[in-house]
Phi, psi and omega in degrees: 000319185287146180259096187277345184297330177300311182297314183296314181295319181295315179297321180297322178298315181292322178300324181289337184276334188231131177288153178294142175252142178266103183224164175286123186287152178223162177259128180240121179259131183236138171245122190220147175295138185295338181298338181254012190301307187301306180292327180295319178299320180297315181292322179298318178302315180293319179299315179298318180297317186281333187247338185086353176287156177247135183238126176249124186238133172249119179257152177182175175296161178304317179297320180293319179296317177299319179297318179297320180292321178295331180276359175112001179296138182247143177223154174268340172220138176234133179241117182220180172303142185304323180299323179287326177293320177299322178294322178295324176295316184296321182269005175085005180284338180259143176294130183304132176080005184268350184298132179225125178290128180268317179159178182240133179243145181244150178273136181210197186236142176229152174219168176295154179300328183269014179247140178295135181288129178287158176281116177234026187290337178226166179300318180293319180296319179296318179299317178296323179296319178295316182292329182272345181289147178285329181202148184222137178239140175201167184281148183284125181297343179298337180279350176080011179290149182300310180297318183299314181295318180295312183299319179300316179293321180296315179298324178293316180296327179283347179074030184246002186306308182294323183292329184253001186305314185289340180251013179268134176248102180268126183236178186272332186222163176298325179296328177287328173299312179301314181299321181296321180289316180301317182284346183089008178287339178225132178286323181234138174242140179238130180174193179290129181296337178296338177270350179264319189308316185281359190262130176287149174093351178229165178225148177275118178290320179154176176283164177299148184292160179304137182106329177230014181293159179214124175235129181243131178267137178246141177227158178247152173213161176260120179300146180300333183269004182299139178260005182228054187297311184296313176298322178296319177298322179296320179293319179296322177294324179294323178297331183275353180297148178306318179298321178292319180298324178297321178297315180296318180298317180297334181268006178088017177242087185269182180252000000 
């Protein structure tokens, strides 16, 4: 299901831009929001090649990452919604001055390539598309994910919750939303477009229409307790490189 050529090609581009450095390798542990997974993986592959450092990444919804941290999970870099990163700075959990904006992801709609794209150009058109769809998939707000919480509230504001409840497929992750659309279990998928773009067999219809649109900014920080500060700083600097930014933009995570 996953389209790996994006990652491989993107990493190859970055490898061509920067010569390998001979350095003492370090292990960098990252906890990151799943909305940035595809471009982040591509940049990490190139970073490992260029620096010799090794990066281990755990992806999940923002709520899941917060849960792991509360349960004792440690990271040398954490990527969450910018508001949560600001809170980590305020309470001293983040190393001062380490906050780095990773990018912004928007919520949109996807369907299979062989399915006609619904009209979502206006709030009313989008509402009609939801009511007319045979099945809809989105993430369950019980998991605490950013997209999940927003979509649940949006459906409530649109007044369609009861009407679409029986045909709604609520799943745990954005990747499961994608899988449901690819398999035909859901006619429409709603989530971050950055999780739709790299996948074969589906197409992004577009972002949510004006008035109900949602764009979320993600930032990274180095926890105050990190034992790999210098390598983590090197990875954050690498993320800010023009070549890395191009990878994120192509994956739907712009600045």
